[in-house]
C-alpha positions as CSV (number, residue, x, y, z in Angstrom):
1,M,-8.1,-26.7,5.1
2,G,-7.2,-30.1,3.8
3,I,-5.5,-30.2,0.5
4,G,-5.5,-33.9,-0.3
5,R,-9.1,-34.8,0.8
6,R,-12.5,-32.9,0.4
7,K,-16.1,-33.8,1.3
8,N,-17.5,-33.0,-2.1
9,N,-17.2,-36.2,-4.2
10,D,-16.8,-34.4,-7.5
11,D,-14.2,-32.0,-6.2
12,G,-12.5,-34.7,-4.2
13,G,-11.8,-36.8,-7.2
14,E,-10.3,-33.9,-9.1
15,L,-8.2,-32.8,-6.1
16,E,-6.9,-36.3,-5.5
17,E,-5.8,-36.4,-9.1
18,V,-4.1,-33.0,-8.6
19,A,-2.2,-34.3,-5.6
20,E,-1.3,-37.7,-7.0
21,G,-1.0,-37.0,-10.7
22,E,2.7,-36.9,-10.7
23,N,3.0,-40.3,-8.8
24,R,0.7,-42.0,-11.3
25,K,2.6,-40.5,-14.3
26,S,5.7,-42.8,-13.8
27,A,3.5,-45.9,-14.3
28,M,1.8,-44.7,-17.5
29,P,2.9,-45.7,-21.0
30,K,4.7,-43.0,-22.9
31,S,2.0,-42.9,-25.6
32,T,-0.7,-41.8,-23.2
33,R,1.3,-39.2,-21.2
34,K,0.4,-36.2,-23.4
35,S,-3.4,-37.0,-23.3
36,K,-3.2,-37.4,-19.5
37,A,-1.4,-34.1,-19.2
38,R,-4.1,-32.3,-21.2
39,E,-6.8,-33.9,-19.0
40,H,-4.9,-32.7,-15.9
41,M,-4.9,-29.2,-17.3
42,N,-8.6,-29.3,-17.8
43,Q,-9.1,-30.5,-14.2
44,L,-7.1,-27.4,-13.0
45,L,-9.4,-25.1,-15.1
46,R,-12.6,-26.7,-13.7
47,L,-11.2,-26.4,-10.2
48,Q,-11.0,-22.6,-10.6
49,E,-14.7,-22.5,-11.4
50,K,-15.9,-24.9,-8.8
51,D,-13.8,-23.9,-5.8
52,P,-12.3,-20.4,-6.3
53,E,-11.2,-20.2,-2.6
54,F,-9.1,-23.4,-2.9
55,Y,-7.7,-22.3,-6.3
56,Q,-6.6,-19.0,-4.7
57,F,-4.9,-21.0,-1.9
58,L,-3.0,-23.1,-4.5
59,K,-2.0,-19.9,-6.3
60,E,-0.4,-18.5,-3.2
61,H,1.3,-21.6,-1.9
62,D,2.0,-23.9,-5.0
63,K,2.0,-21.6,-8.0
64,E,4.0,-24.1,-10.1
65,L,1.3,-26.7,-9.9
66,L,-1.2,-24.3,-11.6
67,E,1.3,-23.3,-14.2
68,F,1.5,-26.9,-15.5
69,N,1.2,-27.4,-19.3
70,D,1.5,-30.4,-21.6
71,E,4.7,-29.0,-23.2
72,D,6.5,-30.2,-20.1
73,I,6.0,-33.8,-21.1
74,N,8.9,-35.2,-23.1
75,E,7.9,-38.4,-25.0
76,D,11.4,-39.6,-25.4
77,A,13.0,-38.7,-22.1
78,E,12.4,-40.9,-19.1
79,T,10.5,-39.5,-16.1
80,D,12.3,-37.8,-13.2
81,V,12.4,-39.9,-10.1
82,D,13.8,-38.1,-7.1
83,D,16.1,-40.2,-4.8
84,D,14.1,-39.3,-1.7
85,G,10.6,-39.3,-3.1
86,V,10.4,-35.6,-3.4
87,Q,8.9,-33.9,-6.5
88,E,11.3,-31.8,-8.6
89,D,10.7,-28.1,-8.4
90,V,12.1,-26.7,-11.6
91,D,11.1,-23.6,-13.5
92,D,9.6,-23.9,-17.0
93,S,12.5,-22.1,-18.6
94,E,15.1,-24.5,-16.9
95,R,13.0,-27.5,-17.8
96,D,12.8,-26.5,-21.5
97,A,16.5,-25.7,-21.6
98,S,17.6,-29.0,-20.0
99,V,15.2,-31.0,-22.2
100,A,16.6,-29.3,-25.4
101,K,20.1,-30.2,-24.3
102,M,19.3,-33.8,-23.4
103,V,17.1,-34.7,-26.3
104,Q,20.0,-35.9,-28.3
105,Q,20.2,-39.2,-26.4
106,P,16.8,-40.9,-26.1
107,S,17.6,-43.5,-23.4
108,K,19.8,-41.4,-21.0
109,N,20.4,-37.8,-20.3
110,V,24.1,-37.2,-20.5
111,I,25.4,-34.5,-18.3
112,T,27.5,-31.9,-20.2
113,T,29.7,-29.1,-19.0
114,E,27.2,-26.5,-20.2
115,M,24.5,-28.1,-18.1
116,V,26.7,-28.0,-15.0
117,D,27.6,-24.4,-15.7
118,S,24.0,-23.4,-16.1
119,W,23.1,-25.0,-12.7
120,C,26.0,-23.4,-11.0
121,N,25.1,-20.0,-12.4
122,S,21.5,-20.4,-11.4
123,I,22.5,-21.3,-7.9
124,Q,25.0,-18.5,-7.5
125,K,22.9,-15.7,-9.0
126,N,19.3,-16.6,-8.2
127,A,19.6,-19.4,-5.6
128,K,17.1,-21.5,-7.5
129,L,15.9,-24.6,-5.7
130,G,15.4,-26.5,-8.9
131,A,19.0,-26.1,-9.9
132,V,20.1,-27.3,-6.5
133,R,18.1,-30.4,-6.8
134,S,19.3,-31.1,-10.3
135,L,22.9,-30.6,-9.2
136,M,22.4,-32.9,-6.2
137,R,21.1,-35.7,-8.5
138,A,24.1,-35.1,-10.8
139,F,26.3,-35.3,-7.6
140,K,24.8,-38.7,-6.7
141,T,25.4,-39.9,-10.3
142,A,29.0,-38.8,-10.1
143,C,29.5,-40.5,-6.7
144,H,27.9,-43.8,-7.8
145,Y,29.4,-43.9,-11.3
146,G,30.5,-47.4,-12.2
147,D,28.7,-49.2,-9.4
148,D,27.8,-52.7,-10.3
149,D,24.5,-52.8,-8.3
150,K,23.3,-49.5,-9.8
151,D,19.7,-49.5,-11.2
152,D,20.0,-47.6,-14.5
153,S,16.2,-47.4,-14.8
154,L,16.1,-45.0,-11.8
155,S,18.9,-42.8,-13.0
156,K,18.0,-39.5,-14.6
157,F,21.5,-38.5,-15.5
158,S,24.7,-40.2,-16.7
159,I,28.3,-38.9,-16.7
160,M,30.6,-39.7,-19.6
161,S,33.7,-37.5,-19.0
162,S,36.1,-36.9,-16.2
163,S,36.0,-33.1,-16.7
164,V,32.2,-33.1,-15.9
165,F,32.9,-35.3,-12.8
166,N,35.6,-32.9,-11.6
167,K,33.4,-29.8,-12.1
168,I,30.5,-31.4,-10.2
169,M,32.7,-32.5,-7.3
170,L,34.5,-29.2,-6.9
171,F,31.4,-27.1,-7.0
172,V,29.4,-29.3,-4.6
173,L,32.2,-29.8,-2.1
174,N,33.1,-26.1,-2.1
175,E,29.6,-24.6,-2.1
176,M,27.1,-27.0,-0.9
177,D,27.6,-26.4,2.8
178,G,26.8,-22.7,2.3
179,I,23.9,-23.5,0.1
180,L,22.3,-25.9,2.6
181,R,22.8,-23.4,5.5
182,G,21.1,-20.7,3.4
183,L,18.1,-23.0,2.7
184,L,17.9,-24.0,6.3
185,K,18.3,-20.4,7.5
186,I,21.1,-21.1,10.0
187,P,24.5,-19.3,10.5
188,A,27.1,-19.7,7.8
189,L,29.7,-21.1,10.2
190,G,29.7,-23.1,13.4
191,G,26.9,-24.8,15.1
192,K,26.5,-27.7,17.5
193,K,24.2,-30.6,18.2
194,E,21.6,-28.3,19.8
195,T,21.4,-26.3,16.6
196,I,20.4,-29.4,14.6
197,I,17.9,-30.6,17.2
198,N,16.1,-27.3,17.1
199,L,16.3,-27.2,13.3
200,M,14.7,-30.6,12.9
201,T,11.3,-29.3,14.1
202,T,11.2,-26.5,11.6
203,K,9.5,-26.3,8.2
204,E,12.8,-25.6,6.4
205,W,14.2,-29.0,7.6
206,K,11.1,-30.9,6.4
207,N,11.5,-29.3,3.0
208,H,15.2,-29.5,2.5
209,G,16.5,-32.0,5.0
210,H,16.6,-34.7,2.4
211,L,19.2,-32.6,0.5
212,V,21.5,-32.7,3.5
213,K,21.2,-36.5,3.8
214,S,21.8,-36.9,0.1
215,Y,24.9,-34.7,0.2
216,L,26.5,-36.5,3.2
217,G,25.5,-40.0,2.1
218,N,26.8,-39.6,-1.4
219,A,30.0,-38.0,-0.2
220,L,30.6,-41.0,2.2
221,H,30.1,-43.3,-0.8
222,I,32.7,-41.5,-2.9
223,L,35.1,-41.5,0.1
224,N,35.0,-45.3,0.1
225,Q,35.8,-45.4,-3.6
226,M,38.7,-43.0,-3.6
227,T,42.3,-44.3,-3.5
228,D,44.2,-41.0,-3.9
229,T,45.1,-39.5,-0.5
230,E,45.0,-35.9,-1.8
231,M,41.4,-36.4,-3.1
232,I,40.4,-37.9,0.2
233,S,42.1,-35.1,2.2
234,F,40.4,-32.4,0.2
235,T,37.0,-34.1,0.5
236,L,37.3,-34.5,4.3
237,R,38.4,-30.9,4.7
238,R,35.3,-29.7,2.9
239,L,32.9,-32.1,4.7
240,R,34.3,-31.0,8.0
241,Y,32.2,-27.8,7.7
242,S,29.0,-29.8,7.5
243,A,29.9,-32.4,10.2
244,M,27.3,-31.0,12.6
245,F,24.5,-32.2,10.3
246,L,25.4,-35.8,11.1
247,A,23.6,-35.3,14.5
248,A,20.4,-35.8,12.5
249,F,21.5,-39.1,10.9
250,P,22.8,-41.6,13.5
251,S,23.4,-44.4,10.9
252,L,25.5,-42.0,8.7
253,L,27.4,-40.9,11.8
254,R,28.5,-44.4,12.7
255,K,29.7,-44.9,9.1
256,Y,31.7,-41.7,9.2
257,I,33.3,-42.7,12.5
258,K,34.4,-45.9,11.0
259,V,35.8,-44.3,7.8
260,T,37.6,-41.5,9.4
261,L,39.3,-43.7,12.0
262,H,40.5,-46.0,9.1
263,F,42.0,-43.0,7.3
264,W,43.5,-41.7,10.5
265,G,45.3,-44.9,11.3
266,T,46.4,-46.1,7.8
267,G,46.5,-43.0,5.7
268,G,49.7,-41.4,4.3
269,G,50.8,-37.9,3.7
270,A,48.6,-35.3,5.3
271,L,45.5,-37.6,5.5
272,P,46.0,-38.6,9.2
273,V,46.1,-34.9,10.2
274,V,43.0,-34.0,8.2
275,S,41.1,-37.1,9.4
276,F,42.0,-36.3,13.0
277,L,40.8,-32.7,12.7
278,F,37.5,-34.0,11.3
279,I,37.2,-36.4,14.3
280,R,38.0,-33.8,16.8
281,D,35.6,-31.3,15.3
282,L,32.9,-33.9,15.3
283,C,33.4,-34.7,18.9
284,I,33.3,-31.1,20.0
285,R,30.2,-30.3,18.0
286,L,28.1,-33.5,18.7
287,G,29.4,-34.4,22.2
288,A,28.0,-37.5,23.7
289,D,26.5,-38.8,20.4
290,C,30.0,-39.9,19.2
291,L,32.4,-39.5,22.1
292,D,32.1,-43.1,23.4
293,E,32.5,-44.6,19.9
294,Y,35.4,-42.4,19.0
295,F,37.2,-42.9,22.3
296,K,37.0,-46.7,21.9
297,G,37.7,-46.6,18.2
298,I,40.7,-44.4,18.2
299,Y,42.4,-46.4,21.0
300,K,41.7,-49.6,19.1
301,A,43.1,-48.1,15.9
302,Y,46.2,-46.9,17.8
303,V,46.8,-50.4,19.1
304,L,46.5,-51.9,15.6
305,N,49.0,-49.5,14.2
306,C,51.7,-49.7,16.9
307,R,52.6,-53.4,16.8
308,F,56.0,-52.8,15.1
309,V,58.5,-50.0,15.7
310,N,61.5,-49.0,13.8
311,A,63.3,-45.8,12.9
312,T,60.8,-45.0,10.1
313,T,57.6,-45.7,12.0
314,L,58.6,-44.3,15.5
315,Q,57.6,-40.7,14.8
316,H,54.4,-41.7,13.2
317,I,53.4,-43.8,16.2
318,Q,54.3,-40.9,18.4
319,F,52.0,-38.7,16.3
320,L,49.1,-41.2,16.6
321,G,49.6,-41.3,20.4
322,N,49.5,-37.5,20.6
323,C,46.3,-37.5,18.6
324,V,44.7,-39.9,21.1
325,I,45.8,-37.7,24.0
326,E,44.5,-34.6,22.3
327,L,41.1,-36.2,21.6
328,Y,40.7,-37.4,25.1
329,G,41.1,-33.8,26.3
330,V,37.7,-32.9,24.7
331,D,35.8,-34.5,27.6
332,L,38.1,-35.5,30.5
333,Q,35.3,-37.1,32.6
334,T,34.3,-39.5,29.8
335,A,38.0,-40.0,28.9
336,Y,38.7,-41.0,32.5
337,Q,36.2,-43.8,32.4
338,H,37.7,-45.2,29.2
339,A,41.3,-44.8,30.4
340,F,40.5,-46.6,33.7
341,V,39.2,-49.6,31.8
342,F,42.1,-49.7,29.4
343,I,44.7,-49.3,32.1
344,R,43.0,-52.1,34.1
345,Q,43.3,-54.4,31.1
346,L,47.1,-53.8,31.0
347,A,47.3,-54.5,34.8
348,M,45.4,-57.8,34.3
349,I,47.8,-58.9,31.5
350,L,50.8,-58.1,33.8
351,R,49.3,-60.0,36.7
352,E,48.8,-63.0,34.5
353,A,52.5,-62.9,33.5
354,Y,53.6,-62.8,37.2
355,T,51.3,-65.6,38.4
356,I,51.5,-68.0,35.5
357,K,55.1,-67.3,34.4
358,K,54.8,-69.0,31.0
359,K,56.2,-67.9,27.7
360,E,52.9,-66.9,26.3
361,S,52.0,-64.7,29.2
362,V,55.4,-63.0,29.3
363,L,55.3,-62.3,25.6
364,K,52.0,-60.5,26.0
365,V,53.8,-58.0,28.2
366,Y,57.2,-57.8,26.5
367,E,56.0,-56.7,23.1
368,W,55.6,-53.3,21.3
369,K,51.8,-53.2,21.6
370,F,51.9,-53.4,25.4
371,M,54.8,-50.9,25.7
372,N,53.3,-48.4,23.3
373,C,50.0,-48.5,25.3
374,L,52.0,-47.7,28.5
375,E,53.7,-44.8,26.6
376,L,50.2,-43.5,25.5
377,W,48.7,-43.5,29.0
378,T,51.9,-42.0,30.4
379,G,51.6,-39.1,27.9
380,A,47.9,-38.7,28.8
381,V,48.5,-38.6,32.6
382,C,51.4,-36.1,32.1
383,A,49.4,-33.9,29.7
384,Y,46.4,-33.6,32.1
385,S,48.3,-33.9,35.4
386,S,46.7,-30.6,36.6
387,E,43.2,-31.9,36.0
388,A,41.5,-33.6,38.9
389,D,39.9,-36.2,36.6
390,F,43.2,-37.7,35.4
391,R,45.4,-37.4,38.5
392,P,44.0,-40.7,40.1
393,L,45.3,-42.7,37.2
394,A,49.0,-41.8,38.0
395,Y,49.4,-44.3,40.9
396,P,48.1,-47.5,39.2
397,L,50.0,-46.6,36.0
398,T,53.2,-46.2,38.0
399,Q,52.7,-49.6,39.7
400,I,52.2,-51.3,36.3
401,I,55.3,-49.7,34.8
402,S,57.4,-50.7,37.8
403,G,56.1,-54.2,37.6
404,V,57.0,-54.4,33.9
405,A,60.5,-53.2,34.5
406,R,61.1,-55.9,37.2
407,L,59.4,-58.8,35.4
408,L,62.6,-60.0,33.6
409,P,65.7,-58.3,34.9
410,S,67.9,-59.4,32.0
411,A,70.5,-57.4,30.2
412,R,69.0,-58.4,26.9
413,Y,65.8,-56.4,27.9
414,F,67.9,-53.4,28.9
415,P,66.1,-51.1,26.3
416,L,62.7,-52.1,27.6
417,R,63.6,-51.4,31.2
418,L,65.1,-48.1,30.1
419,K,61.8,-47.2,28.5
420,C,60.0,-47.9,31.8
421,V,62.4,-45.7,33.7
422,R,61.8,-42.8,31.3
423,M,58.1,-43.1,31.7
424,L,58.4,-43.1,35.5
425,N,60.6,-40.0,35.3
426,R,58.0,-38.2,33.2
427,I,55.2,-39.1,35.6
428,A,57.2,-37.9,38.6
429,A,58.1,-34.6,36.9
430,S,54.5,-33.8,35.8
431,M,52.9,-34.9,39.1
432,G,55.5,-33.5,41.4
433,T,55.6,-36.9,43.3
434,F,58.7,-38.8,44.3
435,I,59.1,-42.2,42.5
436,P,62.1,-44.4,43.5
437,V,63.6,-44.7,40.0
438,S,67.3,-44.7,41.0
439,M,67.1,-48.3,42.3
440,L,66.1,-49.6,38.9
441,L,68.9,-47.8,37.1
442,L,71.6,-48.8,39.7
443,D,70.6,-52.4,39.4
444,M,71.1,-52.2,35.7
445,L,74.7,-50.9,36.2
446,E,75.5,-53.9,38.3
447,M,74.6,-56.5,35.6
448,K,77.6,-58.6,34.7
449,E,77.3,-57.9,31.0
450,L,78.3,-54.2,31.6
451,N,81.3,-55.2,33.8
452,R,82.9,-57.6,31.3
453,P,85.3,-56.5,28.5
454,P,83.5,-56.4,25.1
455,T,84.3,-59.6,23.2
456,G,82.1,-58.8,20.2
457,G,84.2,-56.0,18.9
458,V,83.0,-52.4,18.5
459,G,79.7,-53.2,16.8
460,K,77.1,-50.9,15.2
461,A,75.5,-48.0,17.0
462,V,72.5,-49.2,19.0
463,D,69.3,-47.1,18.9
464,L,67.7,-48.1,22.2
465,R,64.5,-46.2,21.3
466,T,63.6,-48.7,18.6
467,L,64.4,-51.9,20.5
468,L,62.9,-53.9,23.3
469,K,65.5,-56.6,23.3
470,V,69.0,-57.0,21.8
471,S,70.6,-60.1,20.4
472,K,73.3,-62.1,22.1
473,P,76.1,-60.9,19.7
474,T,75.0,-57.3,20.2
475,L,75.1,-57.8,24.0
476,K,78.9,-58.3,23.8
477,T,79.7,-55.2,21.7
478,R,81.4,-52.1,22.9
479,A,78.7,-49.9,21.3
480,F,75.9,-51.5,23.3
481,Q,77.8,-51.2,26.6
482,E,78.4,-47.5,25.9
483,A,74.8,-46.9,25.0
484,C,73.6,-48.5,28.2
485,V,76.0,-46.7,30.6
486,F,75.4,-43.3,28.9
487,S,71.6,-43.8,29.1
488,V,71.7,-44.8,32.8
489,V,73.8,-41.7,33.5
490,E,71.3,-39.5,31.7
491,E,68.2,-40.9,33.5
492,I,69.8,-40.8,37.0
493,A,70.7,-37.2,36.4
494,E,67.1,-36.5,35.2
495,H,65.7,-38.2,38.3
496,L,68.0,-36.4,40.7
497,A,67.6,-33.0,39.0
498,Q,63.9,-33.1,39.7
499,W,64.7,-33.0,43.4
500,S,67.8,-30.9,43.2
501,Y,65.9,-28.1,45.0
502,S,64.5,-30.2,47.7
503,V,65.5,-29.6,51.3
504,A,66.0,-33.4,51.6
505,F,68.3,-33.7,48.6
506,F,71.3,-34.8,50.8
507,E,69.4,-37.9,52.1
508,L,67.8,-38.6,48.8
509,A,71.2,-38.7,46.9
510,F,73.2,-40.6,49.5
511,I,72.5,-44.2,48.4
512,P,72.9,-43.4,44.6
513,T,76.2,-41.7,45.3
514,V,77.5,-44.7,47.3
515,R,76.5,-47.2,44.6
516,L,78.0,-45.0,41.8
517,R,81.3,-44.9,43.6
518,S,81.2,-48.7,43.9
519,F,80.6,-49.0,40.2
520,C,83.7,-46.8,39.5
521,K,85.8,-49.2,41.6
522,T,84.6,-52.4,39.9
523,T,84.4,-51.4,36.3
524,K,87.6,-51.8,34.2
525,A,86.6,-49.4,31.4
526,E,88.2,-46.0,31.9
527,R,85.5,-44.2,29.8
528,F,82.8,-45.5,32.2
529,R,84.8,-44.4,35.2
530,R,85.2,-41.0,33.8
531,E,81.5,-40.6,33.1
532,M,80.5,-41.7,36.6
533,R,83.1,-39.5,38.3
534,Q,81.6,-36.5,36.5
535,L,78.1,-37.4,37.6
536,I,79.3,-37.9,41.2
537,R,81.0,-34.4,41.1
538,Q,77.7,-32.8,40.0
539,I,75.8,-34.6,42.7
540,E,78.3,-33.5,45.4
541,S,78.1,-29.9,44.0
542,N,74.3,-30.0,44.3
543,I,74.5,-31.3,47.9
544,E,76.7,-28.3,48.8
545,F,74.3,-26.0,46.9
546,T,71.3,-27.2,48.9
547,N,73.1,-27.6,52.3
548,A,74.3,-23.9,52.1
549,K,70.7,-22.8,52.1
550,R,69.6,-25.6,54.4
551,V,71.7,-24.2,57.3
552,T,69.8,-21.0,57.3
553,I,66.3,-22.4,57.7
554,S,64.5,-23.5,60.9
555,F,61.5,-25.6,59.7
556,S,61.5,-29.4,59.5
557,P,61.3,-31.3,56.1
558,N,57.7,-32.2,56.6
559,D,56.7,-28.6,57.3
560,P,54.5,-27.0,54.5
561,A,57.0,-24.2,54.3
562,A,59.5,-26.7,52.8
563,A,57.7,-26.4,49.5
564,S,59.0,-22.9,49.1
565,F,62.6,-24.0,49.7
566,L,64.9,-22.7,46.9
567,E,61.8,-21.7,44.9
568,V,63.5,-18.7,43.2
569,E,66.5,-20.8,42.2
570,K,64.2,-23.5,40.8
571,E,62.5,-21.1,38.5
572,S,65.8,-20.0,37.1
573,G,67.3,-23.5,36.9
574,A,70.4,-22.5,38.9
575,S,71.3,-25.9,40.5
576,P,74.4,-27.7,39.3
577,L,72.4,-30.8,38.4
578,S,69.9,-28.9,36.3
579,Q,72.7,-27.3,34.3
580,Y,74.4,-30.7,33.9
581,V,71.1,-32.3,32.6
582,V,70.9,-29.6,29.9
583,T,74.3,-30.7,28.5
584,L,73.3,-34.4,28.7
585,R,70.2,-33.7,26.8
586,Q,72.1,-32.0,24.0
587,R,74.5,-35.0,23.8
588,A,71.6,-37.4,23.7
589,D,69.9,-35.4,20.9
590,E,73.2,-35.4,18.9
591,R,73.4,-39.2,19.3
592,K,69.8,-39.7,18.2
593,N,70.3,-37.5,15.1
594,S,73.3,-39.4,14.1
595,M,71.4,-42.6,14.1
596,V,68.3,-41.4,12.2
597,E,68.3,-43.1,8.8
598,S,65.1,-41.8,7.3
599,S,62.3,-39.4,7.9
600,V,58.5,-39.6,7.8
601,L,55.9,-37.2,6.4
602,V,53.9,-37.0,9.6
603,G,56.1,-36.6,12.7
604,A,55.7,-36.0,16.4
605,Q,55.5,-32.2,16.0
606,S,52.4,-32.6,13.8
607,S,50.3,-33.1,16.9
608,V,50.5,-29.4,17.9
609,F,46.9,-28.4,17.3
610,G,45.7,-24.8,17.4
611,N,42.5,-23.5,18.9
612,K,41.0,-22.3,15.6
613,M,37.8,-24.0,14.7
614,S,37.3,-22.4,11.3
615,G,39.7,-21.4,8.6
616,T,40.3,-17.9,7.3
617,D,39.5,-16.6,3.9
618,E,43.1,-17.2,2.8
619,E,42.9,-20.8,4.0
620,D,39.7,-21.3,2.0
621,N,41.3,-19.9,-1.1
622,M,44.3,-22.2,-0.7
623,E,41.8,-25.2,-0.2
624,N,40.0,-24.2,-3.4
625,E,43.3,-24.1,-5.3
626,E,44.3,-27.5,-3.9
627,G,40.9,-28.9,-4.8
628,A,41.2,-27.6,-8.4
629,A,44.6,-29.3,-8.6
630,V,43.4,-32.5,-7.1
631,F,40.2,-32.9,-9.1
632,S,41.9,-32.4,-12.5
633,S,42.7,-35.9,-13.4
634,S,40.9,-38.6,-15.5
635,W,39.9,-40.5,-12.3
636,L,36.3,-41.8,-12.1
637,P,34.9,-44.0,-9.4
638,G,34.2,-47.7,-10.2
639,G,34.4,-49.0,-13.8
640,D,38.0,-49.0,-15.1
641,N,39.4,-48.4,-11.6
642,K,38.6,-51.9,-10.5
643,S,42.1,-53.0,-11.6
644,K,43.6,-50.1,-9.6
645,H,41.7,-51.2,-6.5
646,Q,42.7,-54.8,-7.1
647,K,46.4,-53.7,-7.3
648,V,46.0,-51.7,-4.1
649,D,44.4,-54.7,-2.4
650,D,47.1,-57.0,-3.7
651,D,49.8,-54.7,-2.4
652,E,48.1,-54.5,1.0
653,K,47.9,-58.3,1.1
654,R,51.6,-58.6,0.3
655,K,52.5,-56.1,3.0
656,K,50.3,-57.9,5.5
657,K,52.0,-61.2,4.7
658,K,55.4,-59.6,5.2
659,R,54.3,-58.1,8.5
660,M,52.9,-61.5,9.6
661,K,56.2,-63.2,8.6
662,K,58.2,-60.6,10.5
663,Q,56.0,-60.9,13.6
664,H,56.3,-64.7,13.4
665,T,60.1,-64.7,13.2
666,Q,60.3,-62.2,16.1
667,Q,57.9,-64.3,18.1
668,Q,60.1,-67.4,17.4
669,E,63.2,-65.6,18.5
670,L,61.5,-64.5,21.7
671,E,60.2,-68.0,22.4
672,E,63.7,-69.4,21.9
673,D,65.2,-67.0,24.3
674,V,62.5,-66.4,26.8
675,V,63.4,-69.3,29.1
676,E,67.0,-68.3,29.1
677,D,66.0,-64.7,29.9
678,L,64.0,-65.8,32.9
679,V,67.4,-66.3,34.7
680,L,68.7,-63.2,36.4
681,S,71.6,-61.8,34.3
682,S,73.5,-60.5,37.3
683,D,72.7,-63.5,39.6
684,E,73.4,-67.0,38.3
685,D,71.7,-68.7,41.2
686,G,68.3,-66.9,40.8
687,S,65.9,-68.4,38.3
688,I,62.2,-69.0,38.0
689,S,62.6,-72.7,37.3
690,D,65.6,-74.9,38.2
691,S,65.6,-77.3,35.3
692,P,66.6,-74.9,32.6
693,S,69.6,-73.6,34.5
694,V,70.7,-77.2,35.4
695,E,70.5,-78.2,31.7
696,R,72.5,-75.2,30.7
697,E,75.2,-76.1,33.3
698,E,75.4,-79.7,32.2
699,K,75.5,-79.0,28.5
700,P,78.8,-77.0,28.6
701,K,80.4,-79.7,30.7
702,A,79.5,-82.4,28.2
703,N,80.6,-80.2,25.3
704,K,84.0,-79.6,27.0
705,K,84.5,-83.4,27.5
706,R,83.7,-84.2,23.9
707,K,86.0,-81.4,22.7
708,R,88.9,-82.8,24.9
709,S,88.4,-86.3,23.6
710,R,88.4,-85.0,20.0
711,D,91.6,-83.1,20.7
712,L,93.3,-86.1,22.2
713,S,92.3,-88.3,19.3
714,K,93.7,-85.8,16.8
715,K,97.0,-85.6,18.7
716,K,97.3,-89.4,18.8
717,G,96.6,-89.6,15.1
718,Q,99.3,-86.9,14.3
719,S,101.9,-88.6,16.4
720,H,101.2,-92.0,14.8
721,A,101.5,-90.5,11.3
722,K,104.9,-89.0,12.3
723,K,106.2,-92.4,13.5
724,Q,105.2,-94.1,10.3
725,R,107.0,-91.4,8.2
726,K,110.1,-91.8,10.2
727,K,110.1,-95.6,9.7
728,A,109.7,-95.2,6.0
729,A,112.6,-92.8,5.8
730,N,114.9,-95.1,7.8
731,Q,114.1,-98.1,5.6
732,Q,114.9,-96.1,2.4
733,G,118.2,-94.9,3.9
734,I,119.2,-98.5,4.7
């Protein structure tokens, strides 16, 4: 039976007015609304007489339409216009109460605390749909308060106090997810993309889907207006429960992806953690709808935030990297495709540096952004080394890291090469594959800067974790030499300890032992000789440990049974090198702790995520308490807060200028020294281009000649002055 159209012309005109009366009402003058309302009531009465069957249908399915009376029309108040073009469903008692409270202001209906309380009570006790819609319109007004482009003629409500704003925000953020789930008749917790797809074909979604869109859209708007990290964190925590609804709104989903990635990369306090949990939950629930965008976006955000490293930002960058690795674990097959593309980009940058050999191409490799990307993919390969999807990435990544370490073998880039060695050790340990790391470390020991006496004094302690390159004065200090030698010892011990239970340990450790003995003979520093002798003793003890067991076996080294060699001892960590490495790690931790100058709010340990997808009741109570504490200020979006936003923008601009200046100075330093660093530190004859080395050889000679000539002229001048004084003294004596 059609409701909007009938064959009978008389009845059809009346029914069209019944269906479209509310739409025409907004265009009528206020003076004629009461007369039109009375005419509408008469049409409803005539309908009962002419078509009792249709009247009975309306009585069963749209009772409120038949209960219309002219008292509902308020001459002074403006008409209600729903945001999504849906008529308001409000009971007569609620309408009368709200009109009585809002009649005091003729042009606008100011929201009061009593109105908000009445809506909340109606929702909690009777679950009235009219109260939900009124509250959602008030929520929109709160979120758009102070907007410059706001059309006041379409606004039913206005907010004048921060207490009303706080009450609306707290109730909606805390309760709206449960209210919407109740209206849509879906489970109170959980849900995935399939749940929303099936829901979109139901009658409940057609009736109430616009409320979901209004809630998520207005919440996104207020997120862009907030500047307080605690407010943003609380809002994101509450929106996380409704994240699955974004599957129905692709445009909103893209905006949420952009906003959450921004908060994750640049937020302070707990905001990066909260943002990441929102991102991860969204990827798990929606799957392919947002995986590609999030995988690309989070890597890009990581690259933008890891350009500079110091003692303060180091742990935060490690946290961001751990977040990326954790997110890629949601779908390893999709993650492999993205990781392959990003690792290939790094390989192309390195190939350009090897083929062109210019300053610009070398600087693209020897910078924090490139090295932090290598650290990120090393962590990803090590974290998912047991997965078949990520194991193929280990080989190309190892080749890239080895190439970076050998690009500029200069003592000034000792910290960068040490980072490469540590990454290779991590990959070898996680994959169980031998990587020839010892040659890189032993070449570093033979650099001439470590075999010369320190002419720069003791110097300050050097934190090699926060450096890629050291200055020339630092290169000559005793502290730098000690840091280098101790770090080499630690990494050689780490490398050999991985194979300290291998049947071929004697052959593997032979060349490193020979070269370590050679270093002991050539170095003049007793503290270095003492350190090397201790390492050599541990290696020799481990050789005896493996050879004692090796005599008793009959299989060859390439036999599959060799994998079970010293398996029991390996589980207990009984080899001499394994025990020695434990003491070296403790010493390294003590040295790191002594150099830490400050701490950060979000550290590397913050990336340990649990498997819980939903919080407990205690956590919900804690969130409610936090929300009440956060939304208790006088903050309102827009309006007076423009100055605050301006101040924040100015601060960000100043910080950006400082970062740009710092980057420019660092780049200048690198450009000044990059040509010099292309010369092998331990080999004067080896260089990429001959002209720079020739110029450097000629300049000291010319400088020495000028210095000698100046010294000779000074001596001649002094002797001539002495002769003149002697003559003057003799003449006076005569």
